[in-house]
N, CA and C atoms as a LAMMPS dump frame, in Angstrom:
ITEM: TIMESTEP
0
ITEM: NUMBER OF ATOMS
444
ITEM: BOX BOUNDS ff ff ff
-5.0000000000000000e+02 5.0000000000000000e+02
-5.0000000000000000e+02 5.0000000000000000e+02
-5.0000000000000000e+02 5.0000000000000000e+02
ITEM: ATOMS id mol type element x y z
1 1 1 N -180.205 -408.134 374.308
2 1 2 C -181.569 -407.829 374.136
3 1 3 C -181.838 -407.498 372.512
4 2 1 N -182.626 -408.307 371.831
5 2 2 C -182.466 -408.302 370.084
6 2 3 C -183.17 -407.524 369.634
7 3 1 N -182.937 -407.156 368.756
8 3 2 C -183.269 -406.425 367.211
9 3 3 C -184.721 -405.975 367.541
10 4 1 N -185.422 -405.158 367.755
11 4 2 C -186.75 -405.225 367.138
12 4 3 C -187.198 -405.337 365.86
13 5 1 N -188.247 -406.199 365.36
14 5 2 C -188.173 -407.016 364.031
15 5 3 C -188.492 -405.408 363.122
16 6 1 N -189.027 -404.317 363.875
17 6 2 C -188.906 -403.005 362.569
18 6 3 C -187.859 -402.265 362.618
19 7 1 N -187.057 -403.076 362.85
20 7 2 C -185.72 -402.039 362.385
21 7 3 C -184.518 -401.997 361.426
22 8 1 N -184.504 -401.822 360.519
23 8 2 C -183.786 -402.132 359.621
24 8 3 C -182.112 -402.327 359.892
25 9 1 N -181.563 -402.816 359.094
26 9 2 C -179.9 -403.114 359.139
27 9 3 C -179.28 -401.88 358.892
28 10 1 N -179.607 -400.722 357.886
29 10 2 C -179.177 -399.437 357.592
30 10 3 C -178.901 -398.568 358.988
31 11 1 N -180.269 -398.539 359.69
32 11 2 C -180.609 -398.188 360.795
33 11 3 C -179.341 -398.218 361.828
34 12 1 N -179.406 -399.753 362.392
35 12 2 C -178.063 -400.277 363.221
36 12 3 C -177.009 -399.962 362.74
37 13 1 N -177.119 -399.816 361.297
38 13 2 C -175.322 -399.619 360.27
39 13 3 C -175.125 -397.697 361.063
40 14 1 N -176.018 -396.768 361.245
41 14 2 C -176.623 -395.884 360.995
42 14 3 C -175.86 -395.263 362.843
43 15 1 N -176.38 -396.004 363.437
44 15 2 C -176.185 -396.185 365.256
45 15 3 C -174.554 -396.023 365.381
46 16 1 N -174.361 -397.474 364.757
47 16 2 C -172.975 -397.813 364.931
48 16 3 C -171.971 -396.718 364.624
49 17 1 N -172.267 -396.035 363.703
50 17 2 C -171.48 -395.803 362.836
51 17 3 C -171.657 -393.537 363.459
52 18 1 N -172.512 -394.05 364.238
53 18 2 C -172.134 -391.976 364.792
54 18 3 C -171.702 -392.168 366.045
55 19 1 N -171.039 -391.054 366.352
56 19 2 C -169.628 -390.579 367.635
57 19 3 C -171.139 -389.839 368.225
58 20 1 N -170.705 -390.372 369.047
59 20 2 C -171.726 -389.593 370.805
60 20 3 C -170.845 -388.737 371.604
61 21 1 N -170.855 -387.673 371.003
62 21 2 C -170.152 -386.272 371.995
63 21 3 C -170.617 -386.418 373.051
64 22 1 N -169.963 -386.054 374.445
65 22 2 C -170.22 -385.944 375.486
66 22 3 C -169.52 -384.529 375.947
67 23 1 N -169.631 -383.512 376.299
68 23 2 C -169.044 -382.286 376.559
69 23 3 C -169.067 -382.248 378.125
70 24 1 N -168.455 -382.857 378.72
71 24 2 C -167.979 -383.297 380.458
72 24 3 C -166.65 -382.422 380.919
73 25 1 N -167.199 -381.781 381.999
74 25 2 C -165.66 -381.177 382.844
75 25 3 C -164.705 -381.749 382.276
76 26 1 N -163.593 -381.047 382.656
77 26 2 C -162.343 -381.537 381.427
78 26 3 C -162.114 -381.344 380.477
79 27 1 N -162.673 -382.014 379.12
80 27 2 C -163.043 -382.136 377.987
81 27 3 C -163.993 -382.683 377.068
82 28 1 N -164.176 -382.511 376.142
83 28 2 C -164.725 -384.051 375.609
84 28 3 C -164.519 -385.087 375.348
85 29 1 N -165.703 -386.351 375.202
86 29 2 C -165.201 -387.33 375.778
87 29 3 C -165.966 -387.936 374.056
88 30 1 N -165.62 -388.781 372.952
89 30 2 C -166.343 -389.522 372.067
90 30 3 C -166.223 -390.748 371.945
91 31 1 N -167.869 -391.122 372.167
92 31 2 C -168.271 -392.243 372.471
93 31 3 C -168.552 -393.082 371.4
94 32 1 N -168.117 -394.4 370.625
95 32 2 C -168.634 -395.402 370.37
96 32 3 C -169.231 -396.574 371.043
97 33 1 N -170.048 -396.817 369.778
98 33 2 C -171.221 -397.908 370.556
99 33 3 C -169.641 -399.128 370.683
100 34 1 N -169.486 -400.289 371.277
101 34 2 C -168.78 -401.468 370.553
102 34 3 C -167.616 -401.171 371.997
103 35 1 N -167.01 -399.723 371.998
104 35 2 C -165.897 -399.665 372.441
105 35 3 C -165.933 -398.962 374.08
106 36 1 N -164.706 -399.37 374.768
107 36 2 C -164.437 -399.228 375.77
108 36 3 C -164.059 -397.227 375.685
109 37 1 N -163.801 -396.505 376.959
110 37 2 C -163.956 -394.954 376.845
111 37 3 C -162.55 -394.933 378.069
112 38 1 N -161.459 -394.861 377.899
113 38 2 C -160.542 -394.626 379.239
114 38 3 C -161.231 -393.591 379.803
115 39 1 N -161.004 -392.286 379.445
116 39 2 C -161.157 -391.118 379.539
117 39 3 C -162.222 -391.124 380.021
118 40 1 N -163.069 -391.69 379.833
119 40 2 C -164.813 -391.375 380.503
120 40 3 C -164.673 -392.028 381.5
121 41 1 N -164.129 -393.5 381.701
122 41 2 C -164.539 -394.084 382.665
123 41 3 C -163.77 -393.567 384.096
124 42 1 N -162.296 -392.749 383.387
125 42 2 C -161.433 -392.086 384.439
126 42 3 C -162.442 -390.739 385.406
127 43 1 N -163.453 -389.963 384.506
128 43 2 C -164.124 -389.284 384.743
129 43 3 C -165.342 -389.374 385.41
130 44 1 N -165.965 -390.596 385.459
131 44 2 C -167.137 -391.957 386.098
132 44 3 C -166.259 -391.56 387.545
133 45 1 N -165.098 -392.183 387.614
134 45 2 C -164.585 -393.019 388.991
135 45 3 C -164.286 -391.382 389.579
136 46 1 N -163.673 -390.295 389.178
137 46 2 C -163.479 -388.735 390.288
138 46 3 C -165.055 -388.223 390.254
139 47 1 N -166.013 -389.095 389.465
140 47 2 C -166.925 -387.907 389.958
141 47 3 C -167.817 -389.263 390.698
142 48 1 N -167.801 -390.093 391.204
143 48 2 C -168.629 -391.285 391.923
144 48 3 C -169.602 -391.818 391.185
145 49 1 N -169.873 -391.897 389.671
146 49 2 C -170.9 -392.632 389.086
147 49 3 C -170.398 -394.31 388.572
148 50 1 N -171.217 -395.288 388.445
149 50 2 C -170.674 -396.428 387.817
150 50 3 C -171.668 -396.422 386.231
151 51 1 N -173.124 -395.637 385.859
152 51 2 C -173.692 -395.895 384.343
153 51 3 C -173.999 -394.449 383.947
154 52 1 N -173.93 -394.414 382.925
155 52 2 C -174.568 -392.978 382.498
156 52 3 C -174.907 -393.57 381.262
157 53 1 N -175.784 -392.703 380.703
158 53 2 C -176.866 -392.796 379.173
159 53 3 C -176.078 -391.297 377.941
160 54 1 N -176.697 -391.957 377.004
161 54 2 C -177.057 -390.944 376.188
162 54 3 C -178.123 -390.836 375.276
163 55 1 N -178.325 -389.636 375.354
164 55 2 C -179.856 -389.724 374.865
165 55 3 C -180.357 -388.202 374.025
166 56 1 N -181.065 -388.129 372.698
167 56 2 C -181.57 -387.086 372.38
168 56 3 C -183.093 -387.402 372.442
169 57 1 N -183.459 -385.965 372.227
170 57 2 C -184.811 -385.874 371.793
171 57 3 C -185.514 -385.891 370.742
172 58 1 N -184.542 -385.542 369.98
173 58 2 C -184.255 -385.451 368.46
174 58 3 C -185.257 -386.288 367.54
175 59 1 N -185.76 -386.341 366.779
176 59 2 C -185.815 -386.666 365.311
177 59 3 C -186.591 -387.822 366.159
178 60 1 N -187.373 -388.171 366.797
179 60 2 C -187.948 -389.089 367.124
180 60 3 C -188.629 -390.579 366.295
181 61 1 N -188.285 -391.794 366.203
182 61 2 C -188.218 -392.82 365.44
183 61 3 C -187.79 -392.516 364.424
184 62 1 N -186.241 -392.253 364.312
185 62 2 C -185.33 -391.933 363.253
186 62 3 C -186.637 -391.105 362.167
187 63 1 N -187.105 -390.515 362.336
188 63 2 C -188.055 -389.59 361.279
189 63 3 C -186.788 -387.955 361.418
190 64 1 N -187.027 -387.386 360.31
191 64 2 C -186.042 -386.191 360.19
192 64 3 C -187.53 -384.91 360.708
193 65 1 N -187.041 -384.35 361.551
194 65 2 C -188.034 -383.212 362.317
195 65 3 C -187.581 -382.081 361.529
196 66 1 N -187.993 -380.804 362.09
197 66 2 C -187.691 -379.619 361.67
198 66 3 C -186.581 -378.71 362.686
199 67 1 N -185.596 -378.061 362.679
200 67 2 C -185.003 -377.668 363.841
201 67 3 C -185.826 -376.755 365.005
202 68 1 N -187.179 -376.325 364.683
203 68 2 C -186.962 -375.859 365.828
204 68 3 C -188.331 -376.636 366.567
205 69 1 N -188.75 -377.74 365.895
206 69 2 C -189.404 -378.79 366.475
207 69 3 C -188.156 -379.565 367.479
208 70 1 N -187.089 -380.103 367.06
209 70 2 C -186.255 -380.826 367.402
210 70 3 C -185.579 -380.128 368.721
211 71 1 N -185.509 -378.848 368.628
212 71 2 C -185.13 -378.261 369.837
213 71 3 C -186.002 -377.667 370.621
214 72 1 N -187.493 -378.003 370.644
215 72 2 C -188.646 -377.67 372.281
216 72 3 C -188.571 -378.854 372.104
217 73 1 N -188.279 -379.724 371.275
218 73 2 C -188.041 -381.398 372.141
219 73 3 C -187.461 -381.578 373.276
220 74 1 N -185.738 -381.116 372.261
221 74 2 C -184.388 -380.704 373.459
222 74 3 C -184.764 -380.531 374.416
223 75 1 N -185.302 -378.862 374.493
224 75 2 C -185.623 -378.083 375.963
225 75 3 C -186.513 -378.971 376.984
226 76 1 N -187.822 -379.887 376.201
227 76 2 C -188.684 -380.949 377.306
228 76 3 C -187.566 -381.811 377.503
229 77 1 N -186.728 -382.399 377.158
230 77 2 C -185.787 -383.419 377.424
231 77 3 C -185.186 -382.515 378.827
232 78 1 N -184.005 -381.851 378.809
233 78 2 C -183.73 -380.56 379.562
234 78 3 C -184.598 -380.906 380.75
235 79 1 N -185.699 -380.133 380.635
236 79 2 C -186.963 -379.695 381.816
237 79 3 C -187.184 -380.988 382.506
238 80 1 N -187.231 -382.506 381.646
239 80 2 C -187.891 -383.572 382.664
240 80 3 C -186.581 -384.43 383.241
241 81 1 N -185.215 -384.009 382.78
242 81 2 C -184.106 -384.496 383.354
243 81 3 C -183.945 -383.606 384.7
244 82 1 N -184.102 -382.33 384.66
245 82 2 C -183.487 -381.306 385.394
246 82 3 C -184.889 -381.164 386.475
247 83 1 N -186.179 -381.695 386.046
248 83 2 C -187.33 -382.206 387.254
249 83 3 C -186.954 -383.563 388.19
250 84 1 N -186.191 -384.647 387.477
251 84 2 C -185.538 -385.476 387.896
252 84 3 C -184.619 -385.678 388.736
253 85 1 N -184.025 -384.551 388.53
254 85 2 C -182.821 -384.304 389.66
255 85 3 C -181.44 -384.824 389.283
256 86 1 N -181.446 -385.049 387.694
257 86 2 C -180.261 -385.896 387.081
258 86 3 C -179.365 -384.621 386.449
259 87 1 N -177.968 -385.295 386.792
260 87 2 C -176.468 -384.636 386.654
261 87 3 C -176.406 -385.021 384.758
262 88 1 N -176.466 -384.055 384.188
263 88 2 C -176.253 -384.073 382.81
264 88 3 C -175.316 -383 382.482
265 89 1 N -174.707 -383.589 380.885
266 89 2 C -173.904 -382.734 379.974
267 89 3 C -174.317 -382.7 378.663
268 90 1 N -174.201 -381.191 378.024
269 90 2 C -174.705 -381.307 376.287
270 90 3 C -173.69 -382.411 375.636
271 91 1 N -174.633 -382.19 374.845
272 91 2 C -173.95 -383.633 373.512
273 91 3 C -174.123 -383.53 372.255
274 92 1 N -173.665 -384.387 371.511
275 92 2 C -174.02 -384.45 370.157
276 92 3 C -173.874 -385.888 369.535
277 93 1 N -174.795 -385.663 369.144
278 93 2 C -174.773 -387.174 368.18
279 93 3 C -174.513 -387.102 366.612
280 94 1 N -173.263 -387.527 365.937
281 94 2 C -172.761 -386.924 364.694
282 94 3 C -172.514 -388.308 363.937
283 95 1 N -173.324 -388.144 362.983
284 95 2 C -173.048 -389.707 362.151
285 95 3 C -172.428 -389.462 361.034
286 96 1 N -171.718 -390.489 360.746
287 96 2 C -170.252 -390.45 359.739
288 96 3 C -170.933 -390.593 358.217
289 97 1 N -170.378 -390.233 357.32
290 97 2 C -170.961 -390.255 355.902
291 97 3 C -171.965 -390.108 355.526
292 98 1 N -173.068 -389.465 356.368
293 98 2 C -174.172 -389.329 355.721
294 98 3 C -174.77 -387.697 355.724
295 99 1 N -175.746 -386.931 355.308
296 99 2 C -176.332 -385.62 355.433
297 99 3 C -177.278 -385.535 356.657
298 100 1 N -177.431 -386.75 357.547
299 100 2 C -178.237 -386.718 358.614
300 100 3 C -177.327 -385.17 359.516
301 101 1 N -178.11 -384.687 359.848
302 101 2 C -177.84 -383.612 361.484
303 101 3 C -177.611 -384.102 362.543
304 102 1 N -175.964 -383.687 363.066
305 102 2 C -176.159 -383.319 364.43
306 102 3 C -177.144 -383.644 365.234
307 103 1 N -177.405 -384.332 365.524
308 103 2 C -178.31 -384.458 366.971
309 103 3 C -178.277 -383.9 368.244
310 104 1 N -178.98 -382.643 368.79
311 104 2 C -178.702 -382.091 369.858
312 104 3 C -179.099 -383.219 370.881
313 105 1 N -178.134 -383.486 371.935
314 105 2 C -178.222 -384.232 372.975
315 105 3 C -178.202 -384.089 374.316
316 106 1 N -178.251 -384.905 375.427
317 106 2 C -177.603 -385.155 376.916
318 106 3 C -176.79 -386.487 377.145
319 107 1 N -175.726 -386.395 377.688
320 107 2 C -175.343 -387.768 378.446
321 107 3 C -175.546 -387.223 380.038
322 108 1 N -175.726 -387.931 380.473
323 108 2 C -176.477 -388.266 381.679
324 108 3 C -175.641 -389.105 382.87
325 109 1 N -175.365 -388.642 383.668
326 109 2 C -174.498 -388.966 384.779
327 109 3 C -175.287 -390.133 385.736
328 110 1 N -175.119 -391.382 386.028
329 110 2 C -175.722 -392.093 386.997
330 110 3 C -177.074 -392.75 386.414
331 111 1 N -177.152 -392.631 385.501
332 111 2 C -178.828 -393.223 385.165
333 111 3 C -178.513 -394.772 384.794
334 112 1 N -178.949 -395.43 385.443
335 112 2 C -178.952 -397.071 385.198
336 112 3 C -179.859 -396.917 383.367
337 113 1 N -179.829 -398.35 382.782
338 113 2 C -180.382 -398.42 381.625
339 113 3 C -181.849 -398.712 382.044
340 114 1 N -182.094 -399.23 382.47
341 114 2 C -183.591 -398.943 382.712
342 114 3 C -184.018 -397.868 382.516
343 115 1 N -184.163 -396.872 383.559
344 115 2 C -184.25 -395.447 383.333
345 115 3 C -184.291 -394.873 382.343
346 116 1 N -183.174 -395.18 381.73
347 116 2 C -182.275 -394.275 380.509
348 116 3 C -183.136 -394.916 379.32
349 117 1 N -183.775 -396.202 379.596
350 117 2 C -184.533 -396.681 378.527
351 117 3 C -186.082 -395.755 378.556
352 118 1 N -186.633 -395.464 379.718
353 118 2 C -187.605 -395.196 379.944
354 118 3 C -187.835 -393.645 379.388
355 119 1 N -186.398 -392.899 379.607
356 119 2 C -186.577 -391.876 379.086
357 119 3 C -186.596 -391.873 377.643
358 120 1 N -185.823 -392.672 377.207
359 120 2 C -185.843 -392.966 375.858
360 120 3 C -187.246 -392.711 374.969
361 121 1 N -187.685 -393.718 375.547
362 121 2 C -189.061 -394.269 375.478
363 121 3 C -190.457 -393.179 375.014
364 122 1 N -189.943 -392.272 376.593
365 122 2 C -190.605 -391.157 376.584
366 122 3 C -190.924 -390.233 375.729
367 123 1 N -189.943 -390.397 374.755
368 123 2 C -189.227 -389.575 373.609
369 123 3 C -189.235 -389.851 372.666
370 124 1 N -189.638 -391.117 372.118
371 124 2 C -190.312 -391.56 371.235
372 124 3 C -188.988 -391.794 370.297
373 125 1 N -187.697 -392.814 371.198
374 125 2 C -186.885 -393.125 370.45
375 125 3 C -186.646 -394.125 370.34
376 126 1 N -185.816 -394.723 368.999
377 126 2 C -185.327 -396.186 368.91
378 126 3 C -184.965 -397.263 369.878
379 127 1 N -183.676 -396.004 369.957
380 127 2 C -182.753 -396.501 370.757
381 127 3 C -182.001 -395.397 371.636
382 128 1 N -181.204 -395.895 372.761
383 128 2 C -180.166 -394.726 373.055
384 128 3 C -179.109 -395.227 373.237
385 129 1 N -177.779 -394.484 373.873
386 129 2 C -176.423 -395.504 373.953
387 129 3 C -176.432 -395.24 375.798
388 130 1 N -176.082 -396.609 376.223
389 130 2 C -175.762 -396.632 377.478
390 130 3 C -174.344 -397.321 377.793
391 131 1 N -173.83 -396.973 379.228
392 131 2 C -172.845 -397.775 379.783
393 131 3 C -172.487 -397.836 380.858
394 132 1 N -171.547 -398.679 381.78
395 132 2 C -171.006 -398.747 382.946
396 132 3 C -169.576 -398.285 382.572
397 133 1 N -168.969 -398.039 383.939
398 133 2 C -168.18 -397.626 383.89
399 133 3 C -167.002 -398.923 383.692
400 134 1 N -165.711 -398.814 382.784
401 134 2 C -165.24 -400.138 382.631
402 134 3 C -165.771 -401.348 381.66
403 135 1 N -167.133 -400.874 380.88
404 135 2 C -167.296 -401.331 379.986
405 135 3 C -167.761 -400.739 378.606
406 136 1 N -167.48 -401.314 377.674
407 136 2 C -167.937 -400.764 376.393
408 136 3 C -169.49 -400.268 376.338
409 137 1 N -169.912 -399.051 375.289
410 137 2 C -170.69 -398.762 375.452
411 137 3 C -172.046 -399.365 374.576
412 138 1 N -173.089 -399.426 374.898
413 138 2 C -174.247 -400.411 373.936
414 138 3 C -175.306 -399.897 373.521
415 139 1 N -175.566 -399.896 372.783
416 139 2 C -176.927 -399.742 372.294
417 139 3 C -177.651 -400.238 372.697
418 140 1 N -179.185 -399.479 373.356
419 140 2 C -180.188 -400.064 374.51
420 140 3 C -181.269 -399.755 373.425
421 141 1 N -182.122 -400.575 373.251
422 141 2 C -183.502 -400.616 372.173
423 141 3 C -184.591 -399.869 373.006
424 142 1 N -185.553 -399.161 373.065
425 142 2 C -186.612 -398.503 373.943
426 142 3 C -187.535 -398.848 373.049
427 143 1 N -187.689 -399.229 371.75
428 143 2 C -189.415 -399.977 371.622
429 143 3 C -189.552 -401.345 371.132
430 144 1 N -190.87 -402.013 371.216
431 144 2 C -191.286 -402.889 371.401
432 144 3 C -190.846 -403.781 372.721
433 145 1 N -191.556 -404.435 373.126
434 145 2 C -191.69 -405.206 374.045
435 145 3 C -191.857 -404.272 375.929
436 146 1 N -191.681 -405.368 376.636
437 146 2 C -191.682 -404.509 377.612
438 146 3 C -190.035 -404.54 378.297
439 147 1 N -190.044 -403.257 379.191
440 147 2 C -188.786 -403.07 380.025
441 147 3 C -188.286 -404.284 381.143
442 148 1 N -187.332 -404.555 380.831
443 148 2 C -186.883 -405.267 382.088
444 148 3 C -187.079 -404.562 383.44
């Protein structure tokens, strides 16, 4: 998928510099875009999942929001995932070398790319992180164009 024209190189670098921490049963997994994650693959295999997504509702459109508003948005994401019957775990997105606060996030097991992008779009995110067992984590754009 091509990068939307409204996305800056600095924002793309920020996504790639972020560590996406998923608090899974058995321990935390640190996910990086473009990397494979054997520990995550082992958990997915044991749990019976192939796809996953890492999503936040915080700071939509990469605009800083207050902590209380981000908490309300996170609660709405949790409610939407619960209502959808998804299995999810707490997480956080921590950017390296910036003053951007860690974003409260969720790791969603069994969520395919299309459904994940729909949720990301619903919560105003430019992008989310997605993956498939035994493949590198990918950045998936939620803005612009139509969803495949």
